[in-house]
N, C-alpha and C positions, 0 to 999 in steps of 0.2 A: 770408153770401155773397149777392150780388145774384142775380136770376133769370138762369139760363143759358138762352140760346136757341140754336137751330140744332144741338143735339146730340140724338141719339136713343138714350138709354141702354137697354140690353137688360135683361132680367130678372136681378136680382141683381148687375148690373154695378157699381153704386155700392158695394155691400157688399164686393165683391171688391177694388175700388180701396182702400177704407179698410183692409182687412186687409193689403194689400201695403204700404201706408205704415207700418202698425204693425210689420210684419216688419222694417222698416229703422229703426224708432225715430224716424220723422219725424212731426211734428205738422202736420196740414193744416187746422186750424181757421182759421188766418190765412194766406192765400196772396196771391200777386201784390203783395207789398209793393214799394214803388217804390225798390228798391235802385239801379236803373240811373240814376236822376236824380242820385244823390249820390256816385257813384264818381269823378267828375272825369276829366280827360284822362288821368291815369296809369292809372286803372281801365279805361278804354276802350282806350288806345293804348300804355301804358307797357310796359317790358320785363317787368314782373311784372303784366301785365294780368289782371284778374279774369275775362276772357272769352276765353281762348286758343282755345277751340273755334270761335268765330265767325271768328277770323282764319285758322285752319287750314282751315276748310271753304270759304273764299272761292274758291280756284281751281277747286274742283269745281262748286259751283253757278254760279260765274262762267262757266265754259266752257259749261255747259248754257244759260245765258241768252244769251251771245254767239253761240253756234251758232244759237239761235232768231232773234236779230237778223239774222244773215246770211241765214237761210232766208227770212225775211219782209221782207228788204230795209229793215230799220230803220237809219236813218242819224243823224248828229248834228243833222239838221234836224227830227227828230221830237221830240214832247213825251213825255218819260219821267218817271214819278214812282215813288218807293218810299214806301209807307205803313208807318209804324212803323220809321223808319230808325235810331233810337237815336243813337249817337255817330258815325254815318256810315261804318261799316266797309264795308258793301256798296256804298253810294253812291260812295265813293272808288274802289273797284275798277272800277265801271262807268265813272266819269269818266276813269280812267287808260287805258281802252280807246278813248277818243276820243269818248264820247257825252256829250250834255248831259242832266243829270238834276236833278230837284227831290226833296229828301228832306223828309218830313213826319213829325212825331212830336208826341204830346201833351205830352211832357216838355220843358219849356223848358231844364232843366239839360242834358239830352242834346243838344238842338239847339245850345246854346252850345258844348259840347265839339266837336260836328261842325264848326261854323263856325270855331272856333279852330284845329282841326287842319288843315282844308283851307287856311286862310290861311297857316299855318306851312309848308305843303308846296307853296305856289304852285299850288293846284288850284282851278279854278272849279267850285264846286258850290253850287247854291242850296238854302237850307234855310228851313223855315217851321214854326212851332208851330201845330198844329191837331189836332182829334179826328177819328178815322175815322168817328165817328157823325154828324158834321156837317162834311163837307169843304167849305172855302170856295172852291169852284171851280164853274164853269158846267158844265152837262151836256155830255158828249162833248168834254172839253177835252184829253184825252191819248190818244196812240197806244199807249202801254204803261203798264199799272198793275201794279206788283210789290208783293208782301209777302213778306218773308223773316224767318223766326223770329219771327213776329208773331201770326198767327191763333190760336195756342195760348195767348195771353195775354189774350184779350178775351172778355167774358161774352156780349155781344149779337152773336153771329156773323152773324145774319141782317141786322141793320142795317148791319154793316160791309160785307158783300158787296153789299148794295143800293147803298151809297154808292160803293163802288169801281166797280161796274158803271155807275152813273149818270155818272161823270166819264170813262168809257172810250168812245172813239169806236167807231162801227160798224166791224167788221173789225179792231179793235184787240186787242192781246194782254194777257191777264191771266195773270201768271206768279206762282207761289207755291211756297214750301216751308214745311212745318209739321210737327207731331209727331202721329203716329197714337196713338189712345187704346187701344193694345194692351197686353197684359200685359208684353210685353218692354220697351216704352218706359217704362211706369210703374216697373218694376223698375230700369231703367237710371237714370232721373233721381232716383228716391228713394235709390238706392244712392250716386250722386254727391253728393247733398245730405248724406247721413248721414256721408260721408267728408270733408265740408268742401271738396269740389272744385268745387262751385257754391254761390253764396250761398243761404242759406235763404229760402224763401218766394217765389222768383221763378218757380217752375213749379207750376201747379195741375193735377194730373192729370185733374180733372174738366173742364178746359177744353181738353184735347187733342182733336183733330179727326179723326174717321174719314173716310177718302176718300169714302165714299158720302154722308156728311153734307155735305161740301164740294161735291160734284157736284150734289146735290139743290138746294142754295141757288144755286149758280152758274147752273144751268139755269133756275130760277125767275126769275132776273133777266137772262136773255138771253145767258148765256155758255155756249158749248158746249165741253166738254173734248175735246181731241184723242183720237181713237179708237185703240185698240190691242187687237186681238182676241187677242193672245198674253198679255195681262195678265189676271189673275183678276178684276179689276174691270171690264174691258172698255174702259177708257180709259187714256191714257198717263200713268203716273206711275212714277217710279223711286225706289229707296231710296238714301239717303245713309248709308253704313255705314263704320265703322272696320275695315279689314282690314289685317293685318300692320303696324299702327301708323299707317296713313294713311287719310284719307277717300277713298272711292271711290263711284262710282255703280254700283248693282246692279239688274238686272231683278227685279221682284217676281214670284215664281213661285207663292206661296201666300199666303192671307190671314192677317193677325194675327201675322206673324213679323218685323215690321220696326218701326222707330221713326220717324225723320225721312224724309219723302218730298217729292219735287219734281215739278212738272208745269205744264201751262198749258192755257188755253182761249182761244177767240176770241169776241168780242162780235158777235152776230148782229142 
């Protein structure tokens, strides 16, 4: 494994994660294998998609994002980018709401899928192959920078946040959803993998991101998270949870009891 940056592991936390993976019979020696690049358009978009959760959660995180766009008067004249767009699932959702968006991913295979699917559905979405560690855009190029189901897949979190902040305009929106490195989330994803419900190797629990870690890096590079005094973290994040068989947004009332979370900040 390459060096992991941007995570602040607590005493005995790594050992606990290893034990949880063993409890589910999951080997974590080789993680983050590039399954996404090779699953093709059927894997991303077909009736038997390998990624059903990403489609099912779109309306939930999509509403969160569109509500923010309305609140901050983001229109189709603004420059919006999604980093780590994969096969274009969330980019297409945003485009269907009438916004112009650029999707970027390091996987040329995923970008090809995204381009093909947008073309088949007469959607105008721009895509580009690029690495989050070296984004080919000028400073302060975008009004909105988003990452969805992405930050938990990268080892150098600090470099990624630096680059995303660099291309974000002053007063621009940084919107994210990612996976908390909680016992609950590790159990959930290792259980799903052990049951064959998600491809093996695509989630590395060591790369999951605690909210405090993300806020620390965002603050370091000029992004202030929206405040929420009712949240145990003191900033605005909400959990994306499956309740009664459907994804819903839930307020976080206590630490370490949730998996996926969503929030935003503003570049100062």
